[in-house]
Each structure stands twice: as C-alpha cells, then as structure tokens.
N, C-alpha and C positions, 0 to 999 in steps of 0.2 A: 958832524955832529949831525951837522944840517939832513944827511942824512939820514943817518938812525928818526931823523925827525919826521923826515919823512914818509919816510918807509912805515914808522908807527901815526901821520895820520893818512896814509894809504889804506891799512891792514884793518884801522879802528870806519874813517870812509866802509868798509870793502864788510866787517862785521857787521856797521848799520845797516847797507844793505844786503846781505848775508842777513841781515835780524828781519830787513824793512819782505823780504823775499818770505820768510817762512812765518809769516804772519799774516802775510794776502794770503799764500796758497790753505795754511790754513781758516781765514775764517772764506778761504775758498769753499774749499773740505767741506766746510758748521754749512753754507749754505746752500753745496752740495745735494747733504743729504736732506737736506730740510724740502730741497724737490725731489728726490728722491722721494720722504716719504711725502708729499702733497702727492705727490701723482700715483705712490701701493694705493694713499687713505680713498684718493680721487675713482685709480681703478678699480677696489674693491668694489667700495660701492654704485661702480659702472657696472660692475662683470655683471655686481646683483641684481640690479635694476632690467639689464637686458635678458637673464637666463629669467627672470619671472616673467615680463613678456613675452619673450620664444614657450617657455610652459601652458603659460596662460591660455592660450590657446589647443591645448593640448589637452591639460586638466578639464577646459569646458568641453570638452565636446568628449572627451571618457567623460564624466560624468553624465551627457546625456546618452552614449552610449548607457552607461550605469542600468540610467530609472526606463529609459529600452526595453532594455534585458529582464529588468525585473518587477514591468508591467505586465509585457512576454510569460515571463514567468508565472504573475500570480491570479493572468488567467490563464495558464496549462494548471494549474493548482485546479481552480476550482472545474474546471474539465473532470483532472481526471478525478474528484471529489465528488461527483455529479454521478462519474462513470461506476465506480461503489461504489453509489449508492445506488446507483439505476441494478448492477451486480443482485449489493446484499435486499434489495424487495422483490429481484425475479426468483433471485434463490428461498425467499423467504414463501412468495408462493409457491416455485413449485413443491418447496416439503407439507407448506397444508392442503393445497389439492392429493399428493401425493398419498397421507395422513388419511384424507377422506375416498377415493381411491381401496386408497390396503382398509379403511370401516366400512365401504358400502362391499367389498368381497369378501369379508368375515362373515359378516348378515349374508348373505348369500350360500357360502360354503357356510355355517352354521344349516345353514334351511331346510339347504341339502345335505344337510346330514341326516335332520330330523327326518325328512323325506327316505330317506335311503335307512335308516331304523325302525320306522312304517310295516314300512316298505318288506324288512327283515322279519319283523312281526308274526306278518303279514303269507310268511310261506309256509310256515306250518298248518295254518287253518288252508288251508288252498292246499300244499299234498293230503290234505282229511281232506276235504269236500272234494279232488280226483279222483283218490283211492277206495271215497263209497258212491251210494246207487244216491243220488241224490242230483236235483234240476230244483230251477227257478221257477216258481208258482204265482204271476200275480205279484211280481217282486220276493216273495219270500220262498224259502227254500223246501221244495220235499220233500223224502225221501221214500224208499221201500224201505223198512220197518220190519229186523234184522228177528224173528219171534224165536229166536234160542238164545237169544243177549236177555240179563238176568239187570230188568232197572237200576238207574242212576238214578244219583241229585238226593237232592234231602228230603223229597215228598215222594220219590223214590217215582218220579213224572216220569226218567226220558230212559230211548233204550237203541240200543246203536244200531249205524245204519246198512243195508247189507253192502259186503264188499261189490262192488264194479266189476260185472265180468267182459273179462274183458276177446 
C-alpha cells in the first residue's frame, strides 16, 4: 500500500508539475502573442513613418518639377497664342491689301475697256476720213465736195466728199 500511496503521490506531483508547466507554457505563449502584436503594431507605424519620410523628398521634387513644367507650358501657350494672333493679323492684312489691289486693277481694266470702246467707235470715222478727200485746215476738216452727190441732213446742207485718189 505504501508503494501505491507513493505512486499516487508521485503521480499527483507529476500531474501538478505537468499542470504547472502547461500553465506556464500558456502564459508564455500569451506573452509571446502580446509581444508579437506589439512588434507588428509598432512595425506598421514605423514602416509607415519611414515610407513617408522616404517618399516626402521625392514628392516635393515631383511637385517642383510639375510646377516648373506648368510654368513653361503657360509661357509656351502665350507664345503660341501670340504667333496665332500675328499670323491671323498678317492674313487679314494680306486679304485687305489683295482686295484693295483687286479693286484698283478692276477700275484700271474698266477704264482701259472704256478707252478701247472709244477707239473701236472711232474706227469707222477714221476709215471714212481715210476714204474721203479730206484734210485738216486750221483745226477744222476741209473736204473736196463731190458735185454729183446729193444733199443730205435735215436742211439738206451736207454733201459727200470726193473719194480719195490713190
């Protein structure tokens, strides 16, 4: 019995020791989990801060580059609009000058056409003068009257000139 009692006591002590170890292991696992959670929580905050610190200079440089590029583009935009304005003004001036030159030449052509018409109207008169025996006398026309021609005009006061002898 004694042996039994000793075994029982021993078993109880082993069970108590095992339970203590299990309890201690549970506490250590729980502490380990809290430590891991603390490390992970601190690490995410630290990673975020370090990433922010690392990206801040790059973002600032990017902002400056974008601002400089925007300023250059605005200056180029003004230059392009000035060129378009100048080209439009030159085109308008060329059109106005072309219109004025065209008007001038139209008037010149109309005057030349009128003069040509006067010359064409004078051709029969010149042909008749050349065909008649007529000359200029002190700014007037003198003719050799054909005595066989019959009188013409309202008062029958005109007679034909003799044909020119060739």
